[in-house]
N, C-alpha and C positions, 0 to 999 in steps of 0.2 A: 336119584336125580337133585332132590332138595339139598343133599350134601354138597353136590358139586357146585350148586348155585352159591351156598354159602361160602365154600372154599374160594370161589372165583370172586365173590363181593369182598372176602377179607384181604384177598391179595391186590384188588384194586385200590382198597382203603389205604394198605400199606404203601402201595406205589404212589398215591396222592399224597401222602404224608412225606414221602422221599422227595417228590417233586417240588412240595410246598419249601421244604428245608433248602433245596438247590436254589429256588427262586429267590428266597429272602437272602441268601449268603451272597449271591452274584451281584454287581452293580446293575442298576436298572438302566435301561436304554432310555433315550430321549424321546418321550412320546409327543405328539402333536400339541398336547395340553400344557407343556412346560411353560412357566411363567418368567423363569430367569435362566440366563445362559452366560458364557464367557466366550469372548472372541479374542484369539491371538492375532495381533499385528505385527508388522515389522518393526523391529527394536526390542522385541520382548525377549527375557531370558528363559529358554525353555526350561532350565532347572528350577525355575522359581515356585512359589507356592501354587499347588493345585487347587482346583475348584472343590467345594464341599461334595459330599456323596451325593448322587442324585441330580447335580446340577450339570446339564450337557455342556459340552466344550466344542468348539469350532475354531478354524483358523483361516485366514486369508492366504492366498495363493503364495504371497511373498513373505510369509512370516515363519519364524523359526518356532515351532510348536512341538510339544512332547509327543512321543511315538504314539501312533493309534488315534490322534484327534483328526477328525473328519475335515477336509478342506471344502470352503465354499467360495463361489465367485465374488459375492458382495453382500452388504447388509440387507438389501432388498431380497435376495434369495434366502437368508435366513429368516426373515419375517415371514416368507411364504412357507417356510418348512415349520416354523413355530407361530402359528397365528395367535396364540395366546401369550405371546412374550410381552412382558411388562418391564423387566429389568435386565440390563445388559452391562455386564463388567468387562471393559476393555482393557487388555495386556499390551504394553509396548508403546511405540510413539503416537499411537492413534490412528484415525481415519481421515481418508481424502474428502474432499468437499462433497462428493456425490454420496458417498457412504454416510458421511455426517449428516446430510439431509434426509437419509432415509431412516434415521434414528427418531425422527419427531414423534413425540407421544410416549417415548420410552423414558425410563429412569437409567441415566448413564452413569456409570461409576469409573473412575479412571486416575491413577496415580502416575505422576510424572517419572520417568525412568532415570535413575541417578548415575548411569555409567557414563563417564566422560569420553570424548572421542580419543582414540589412540594416537592420532597426530593433529598437527594443525590443519583445520578445516575453516570453511566459511559457514557461518550460522545466521547472518545477516549480509544483505548485499543491496546496495542503491546505486543507481546510475542512470542518467538521462538517456532515452533512446534517440534523441536528436539533438544535435550540437551545431551552433551556428560558426561558420568559418571565422577562425580568429580568436576563439573562445579555448579554454582549457577544459579538458575533461575531468571532472570531480567525481571520485568514486568513494564511497563511505560505506561502512558495514561493521559487523561484529565477527571477530575471530574466536575460535573455541580450540581446546586442545593444546593450549600453549603451556610451556613450564611456569608454574605459579611463582609470580615476582621476577620473572626473567624477561628479557628484552628481545623482540622478535621483529624482523624487517618485514615490511610489506612492500612489495615492488609492483610497479605498474609499467608494463612495456608496451610503447607505442608501436604503431604499423611501421615505422621506419627505424625501429631497433632502439630509439631512445628510452631510458629507464629513469622513473622517477621512484623515489622511495620514501617510507615514513617508518619510524620505529615506534613500537608500542611497548607497554609494560603491562603483563598480565596480572589480573587479581589473583586472590586466593582460589578462586573457581577456575582459574585457566582460560577466562575470556578477557578480550579487550576490545574497546571500541577503536577503529581506525578511520582515517580520512587522508586521500592522497589524491594528487591531481597532476595532470601531464602537462607538457608544454602545449602551446596553442596549435590548434589544428589548422594546417596550411592550405588544404585541398578539400574540395567537395567529393562525396561519394559515400559507399558504404565501407566502412573500416572496422578492424577488430584489433582491440587492445588485450593484452593478457594480464591478468592479476594473480600474483601468487602470494600466500602465506608462508613465511620462512623459506629456507633452503630446499626442504625437502616435504614442504606441505602441500595443500590442495592448490589447484591452479584453475581459474575460470576465465573463460573468453567473454569480453564486454563487446558486444556488437553495438555500434553507433553509427547513424546516419549524419553526416556533416553536410549541411546546406547552407546557402548564402543567408546572411542575416537579414531578417525582416527589420526595416527601418521605420518606428513608429512616427507618425505625424504628431509633432508637439507644438503646443501653444504655450508661451512663457508670460506670465502675468506679473507685473512689479509695480509696487507703490512708489517707487523711485528708483534711479538708476543704481545698480550694484555691481560690483566686480564678479560676484559669484554667478550671477545670471550672464553676465557677458561673457565669461569664460565657457560657460554651458552653452550658450547660443553659438559659439565659435566652434566648440567640439562638435555638437550636432550637425553643424553645417559641413565641417569637414568629413564627417561619417556619411554624408550623403543624405541625411534625413531630412524631409520637408519640416522647416522650423519657422515660426513667426513669433514675435514678441510684441507686447503692448506694454508700453513704459509711460507711468505717469510722471510728467514734467512740470505740471502746475495744477492748480486746483480743478481746472476745467479742460486741460489739455492733455493729449497723450501723443507719444511717438510710436509709430508702428515700423517695425524692420521685418522683412521675410526672406527666405532662401530656399533654393530646391523645389520651386513650385507650390510653396505654401501660400494660403490666401493672404492678399494684400490688405491695405488699410480699410477698415470696415467701421461703419458709424456705430454699432452697438453690438453686444455679443448676444446672440439668440439661438435658437435651436440649430438653425442652418449653419451657423459659424461653428458651433460646437461639433456637429456632425462631420466637420471637415478634418477634425482632428482625433487622434486615439488616445492622447493624454494631454492634461493641463498640469504645468508645474508652476506653482505660485508661492508667494509668502503669505503669512497669516494676515499681515496688514492689506494686501491686496485683495484677498477673499473678504475680509471684513468690510471694506471699502465699496464693494459691488453695490449698485443700485438694486432695489428690490426685484425689477424685472430680470436683470442679468443672473442675480443670485438664483432666482427660482429656474432660470433656463439651464443654469449649470447644475443645478440639483436634479432636474429633470433628464438631462443629458447623461449624468452618471447613473441614475436608477433606472431609467428606461431604455437608453441608448447604449449603455455598456461603456461609456467614457471613463478614463481613469483619471483621478485628480490625485496629485502629490503635492502636499504643502511642506516646504523645506524652510530651515532657518530657525531663528528664536521666536518666542512668544510675542504676539502683538500686544499693543496697549490696550485695544478693544477687540474681543473677540465676537465672530459672528454666532448668530443663535440658529443658523440654518440647517444644523446637523452635518454639515460638511467638515466639521473639525471635532472629531470624537475625542481626540486626545487632549487632555488639558496639561499644557506645558508651563511649568511656572518660569516666571521672568528671573533671569539672573542679574546679580548686581553688576554695576558698571565696570568693576576691577576685576571681574571673573577672568581667570587665565585659561590657558590651554594645556593639555596633557598629550602625550604620546601613547598610541594603542596600535597594537597589531589587530586590524579589523576580521572579523569573522563574517563570511557570507553563508546563507543557508546554503546546504545543510551542516553548517559548522566549520567549513575550511578556513583556515587562517590565512590571510594574505602575507607575502613576504615581507614588505615593508611596513615599519611603525610610522603612522601618519599623526599630525596634530588635529585633536578635536577638542571640542569645548566640553564643559562639566554638565551639561543638559542631559537627561535621559528620558526615555518614554514610560509611562506606566503600562502595565499589562492589561489588555482589554479582551473581553470574550469574543472568539472567533477571529482574533488577529494573528497574523502569522509574521514572526521575526525575520526580517530582511538582511539587517546588519546588526552586529552586536560587538562588544570588546571583550577580551580574554576573561573579564570578572562576570560576564553575562548581562551587563546593562545594555538595554535595548536603544540603538541609535535610529533605527528606521524599521518600520512596520507597516503592514498593510491587512485590511479586512475588507470584505465584501459589503457592497451596498446595492441592493436590487441587482440589476444585470451589470453593473460596474463594480469598481473598486476604489476605495479611499486609501490614501497612503500618507505617513507622516515621516519625515527625517529631520533631526536636531542637527546635522551636520551642516554648518552654515558657511564654512570658508574652505571648500574643497578646492578652490581656484589657487590657493597657497600650496597644494600638493603638486601642481604643475610647475610652479616656479622653483620647488625643491627638488626637481627631477624626478618626481613620482607620478609621471604622466599615466603610466600603465595601471597604478592603482586608481587613479581618477577614473580612467575609462572603465575599468572593471566594475567599481562601484556603480557608476552611473547607468551602465547596461543593466546591472542586477536590479536597480531601482526602477528602470522604466520597464523592464520586462515583467516586473511583479505588479505594476499597477496599470499599464497600457491596454487598450482594447486590442486583443489579437487580431491581426490582419485576416487570419484564417477564418475566424467567426463571420467576417463580412461576406466571404465568398463562399463559405461552407467547406469544411474540411473533416478528415478521420484522424482519430487517435485512440488510445486505449483508455478505458475508464480506471484501470489499476496501473501503479508505476512498477509492480512487482515483476521479476523475470518470469518468462513464459517458457513452459515446458511442452515438449512434443506429447500429445495424447491426453492434454488437458485443456478444458474449455477456457476460451478467454472472450472477454465481452469488449466489443468494439464500440466506439461511440462517434456520432456525428453530429456536429454543431453548425448552424448556419441559419439562413432564412427558411421559414416554414415551407415556403413554396418550392423550395428545391430539395426536400428530402427525398432521397433516392428509395425506390422499392426493394434494390437488392445492390449489393456490393461484391465486386469480384475481387478474389484473393488470388495473386499469383504465388504459387507455392515452388516455383522453380523446377518442380517434376514434369511439369506439360506446359504447353504453350497457352492454353485457354484458361487455366486457372479453375477456381471453385467459386460458383455463385452462391451467395448466403443471403437470405432474406432479411429484410429491416423491419424493424417496429417502431413506429413514432411515439414520443411522450405525449402525454395528455395535453400539456401547454403547447406543443408544437416546436419548441425550441431545440430539442434534441431528438435523436433517434438512435438506436441500438441495434446490434446484431451479435450472435454467439457464433464463435468459429472455434473449431477444434483441429489445429494443426496436427497431421500425422507423421511429419518429418521435421528434423532439425535443420537448421540453417536459416537464410534469409527468405522473407515474404514480403509482398507489398500489397497493402489495403488500398483498394480503389486505384484511383490515378497516380502519376507520379507526385512526388512530394510537393514540387512548385506549383501543382494544380489542384492541391488540396488532399493528397493521398498520404500515406504513412508507410515507412519502412520498418519491418518488424523482424528482430533476430530471436530465433526459436532455440532452446537449449534442448540437447538430447534428453530422452525421459530418464536416463540415469545419473545425469550431471548433478552436482550439488547435492548430494544425498543429506548431508546434515542440514543444509538450508531447507530443503523439502520436509525433512523430519521435524525441524523446529517449527516450521509453519502448520505442521499437523498437531504438533503439541499445544501451540497457543490456540488452536481453534478447539482442541479437546479440553483444554483448562477452561475455556468460555463455555463449552457445552456441557461439561460436567457440573458446572455450579447453577445450571438453570434447574427451575423445578420441574418434578417429573408429572406428567399428566395424571397419572393414577399410581397409587403405591404399588409397589411389586411384593410378592409373597416371599418367604424365607426358603431356604434350601428344601424344605419339605414340599414346597408347592411344586417343584419342578419334576415330582413324581406323578403329578396330575391328580386323578381323583381317589388315589389310594388303592393298595392291592385288594380290591373287593374279591377277585375270583380265587386266589389262594385261601382267603378266609373263609369262603364259603365251602371250599372243598375240605379244608380243615374240619370245619364243623360237622360235615356229612361223615368224614371217615373216623373222626373221633366217636361220634354217635354210634356209627355201627359196630365199631370195636367195643364200646362199652355194652351196647345190646349183646353182642355175642358172649361177652364176659358174663352178664348177668343170667343169660340162657344156659351157659355151660355149667 
């Protein structure tokens, strides 16, 4: 009996050694104690470098991954599967916003893919969601997959079939920045333009809601009569905007002119007077000459009331120290001449006509946005926030000459841009919805809605008409701490037009949603930019090397090896 036991023990020892050899030779599975992992995402090349031995690999549903790599729905699921995970290497274009948020606390490693697109595609795209009737639609962006050094036409087709084109030349990397604008929109409603890169490149639909123009209420302040303000006053009146002008005609005497329901003559400028306007357009001299009480009322109306102040023309002999003139513009000599320039309006579109401008330019200031520049990048007009309002400065002093030269359209475009940049939006006074981000919205992705208006009118919920049903979808609203804004998060399930809240005229917002699969390169580039920022962040804790992915080590095979080897050694000594 004893011999049988010994034979059985010897056989068990040999079997244990065989099992040990097989265990150490095969790849280890991914234990729950793994601290490092590899995640394949869309855009990854499956033939690329594989992970080190013992490091588990996973793939998202949309990724091209090597055979045998298990699929996971999201990063949150991966972290539940590997609770000890500390380091994540991401392959491909990267993670969407929700997955990126789930990597908090991990060390994220990522390298930007180098494979260029096979055909012309859109890598960047910017366009307004709302356009005033009579304005041109301006679209800008970045095209990729172009022949290096070659010329490519970017075409923008309007709803009526009219085509506007711009030609771009690609750099060595096959990319080019483009800007193209259509003819003026002639009717109100929801319309769709088509943007195409090259003859056989990617095409994108640009959904824009065309609305009636909001005409700001404008107060003109002049230290003396000037043709620039006379022409501006006439143009505003012809546009139907409420406009009033206060013109100093002597040391103690002003002349008042009003049109389209603007307030008539007043004894002094105070908070009540400024509340009746959305923007003040003035010269430096007129601001510098304001009595202390009026200067204080103007500063308060800007900072607390949201009023916009636009100062135009050359520098004054004496500048006010009220903080309303943050741009220091040096005075030009009396014999300074004029020059011709094709003006560029934000975001960089050049107007067709070259117009006469002076030699002055604005310095760059923190938080300031350029509104008008020349082809050399010299700033001619800019705006910056001041409390609830905005301050603007323009050194274009003789725009009235443009009208005399037959360039009235350029005059109108520039002044519309200037007033839109600085004036208090009428929608803020009544409360309105818009989007917190200007980027395109895709089906299936969350979008943040923003409400601005009086604190007493913040809604508890907003109705989103999706077009799929008549009732729409109710979305809860959260107010900001200061009560000036409120926000809601909505995830559209279908492509096409949506309406946020009431009709646009009553403070609502029309939103065009792209199909989930549209603009693939644009969405991929957005993930790449987010991944580049995330990969540069410091990890919460250092991750272990590849050996850490095996867990606490093969302690069970080691124990069996010692028992089996000890038994065989004992049998050899006994024999």
